[in-house]
C-alpha positions, 0 to 999 in steps of 0.5 A: 856873471852878475845879476845885471849882466843876466838881466841884460842877457835875458833882455837881448835874448827875448828881443831876438826871439821876438824878432825871430817870431816876426821873421816866421810870419814874414817868411810864411808870406814871402815863401822863403824858409825862415832859416834865411832870416834867422841867419840874417839876424846872426850875421847882423849881430856878429862881426862886420854887423851892427852888433859887432859881436866877435864869436869864433867858437866852432866847437861850442857851435857844433855842440849846440847844433847837435843838441838842436838837431836832436830836438828838430829830428824829434819834432819831425819824427813826432809829426811824421805819419806812419801811413804816409811813410811806410810805403815810401820807406824803400825809396827813402832808404835808397835816397839816403844811402845810394843817393847820398853816395852819388851826390857826394861823388859828383859834387866832390868831383866838381869841387876838385876839377872845376873849383880846384879844391884839394880832394879832402876839402872836395870830399868834405864839401860833397859829404856836407851838402848831401844832407837835405833839411826837412824843416827847410823843405816843408816850411815852403811846401806847407801850403801845397798839399802833395801826394802822400808818396812824395811827402813820405819820401822827402820826410823819411829821406831827411830823417835818414840821410843825416846819419850816413852823412855825419859818418862820412864827414867825421871820417873825412875830418880825421887828421890821418889817412881816410879809411878805405871805402869798404871800411866806410860802408861797413861802418855806416851799415853797422851804425845805422843798424845799431841806431835803428834797433835802439831807436825802435826799442826805446820808442816802443818801450816808451809808448808802452809805458805812456799808454799804461801809466796815467801821469798826474798832469797833462803837461807832463806828457809832452815833457815825457815824450821829449825825454824819451826821444832824447834818451833814444839819441843818447842810447844810440850815440853811447852804443856807437850807433847813429843817435840821429837815426835813433831819435828820429825812429823813436819819435816816429813810433811815439808820434804814431802810438796814439798817446794821450794828449797827442796834439799837445805833445806835437805842439810842445815839440814844435815849439821846442823845434822853433826855439832850437832852429832860431838859436842854432841859425842865429849862432851860425850867423854869428860864426860866419865872418861876412868880409871873408865870403866874397872870395868864396862866392863864385866857388859856392855858386859853381858847386851848388849849380852842379849839386842842384842841376846834376848831382841831386837829379842823378841821385834821385833818378838812380835811387827812385827809378827801380821803384817806378816813381813817376817822372813828375814826382822825381822832378819835384824831389830833385828840386826839393833837395833844400839844404838848411841847418844840417850842412852848416852845422856839419861844416863845423866838424872839420873846423873843430878837427883842425883840417887845413882849409876848413874855414874855406869849406865852411864859407862855401857851404854857408854861401851855397845854402843861402844862395840856393835856398833863395833860388829853390825855396820860392819856386817849389810851390810853383813847380808842384802846381806846374807838375800837377802834384798839388792837392785840389780844392776837394782834398779832405783835411785830416782830423786832429784828435786829442785824447785825454785818459780817464783812468778811474772810469777806464775810458778816454775823452776824445776831442776834435774839430771839424776842419773846413775841408773835412768830409765830416761836414753834413754827416749825421751823428748816427751816420758816424757809426761809432763802435759800441762803447763810444758816443758823441756826448757834446757838440760846441757850435758858434760858442754854444754847447749842446748834447746832440741827438742821433739826427744832429748834422755836423758842420764845419767848425764844430767841436766834438767831445767823444767818450770811448771806453778803453777797449774801443778807443783806437777803433773809435779814433780810426772811425772818426778819421775815416769819416773825416776823409770819406764822409758817409761813404767812408766804408765804400771808399776804402777809408776805414782808417 
């Protein structure tokens, strides 16, 4: 590649990124997941489009897609709150195992009997579309506060169900006979166990190291966190376990370990996640051949209808009823089973393996994801409000607290802003009742800084600097979050952090 060609490539890449950033803004205002706009960019640039770029390398797409999924799962794990996910783990695990099995069976039967696909192709489609996409779901629901059990279940399900689905798709993509069902179940259990064990181990070791080793620059912490998350995936995959589960669990441990510069860590991961999504979706849009899609449109609509109206609700009902989940929450989670990047990437596996009819499978999955995202995406916030699952105006906003270690002073500098709906508004500094060894040292209000007195009343939009000694750092952060949720009555309301 010459320097001139490199310059042209950089120019095109930067223009695509700029267009994609604008697409994020448009999607946030329209209520549509941004994945559709990214896919559209790829389709316009590809065959039959303005760019007329001929791209058919499914293997390269699969490799890049796997790498992007690692980054996306790491970003999702870092942003997952353990206090919300912990009560939902049993229900999410049931959805990611029993729910996937039900969804695969019902969808595959519809693809075989209603559309006329061979059983291998039908099973491939059933397995591919059984994985939900957290990025697609929460890009729509980010403006609708939901009960923690709903968000925790959906987040954990999307992080867990990639692993068994990948195993099933790979098994159905073998050129020889498919293994017996009990062999598949044993393989899934073994790989999930290995991935979970290694993911938790790498996450705990990484958190232990980062909390005790002060890096020379704050910008190194986000890089180290992402490196640990990727190492968890590599360890899980090399040990013949589920690397996707490993990276999600390791990232969730790191995201809840109270590491230094935690908001910066999440912001860095979120930026990488956006880049991964943009590149992945544009590449998938390039891979599709638009003039082939009309012939597979109605099969995709029929299969998607069965998946959305039958398979997903039945899987949710069978998985969540034993946990006594209210019907309103079951209804929302049934409709919130959005398919995004994962199914389209998984549809490249049979293409790489050379399975007969794999191109048709890819086209059906592509059309299904686009059509039903257009149908489900804009209606999810409305459904949440109709079922009265959206948070009210009085719902408190949690605090984002950033911690910077002061190694030589054996302390930490905590910085936070009082959000618009935080119940810390109207609380005096003395009423924070921080533990001994922690104190509010500076308040920034309307661009002016001052040292607060015990009777200073905190207001919305204030920025606070809190110095805490190393032993009480965690207690101080818990207390600040508790007051942010419960105000002066934090202890009485049982929100002690």
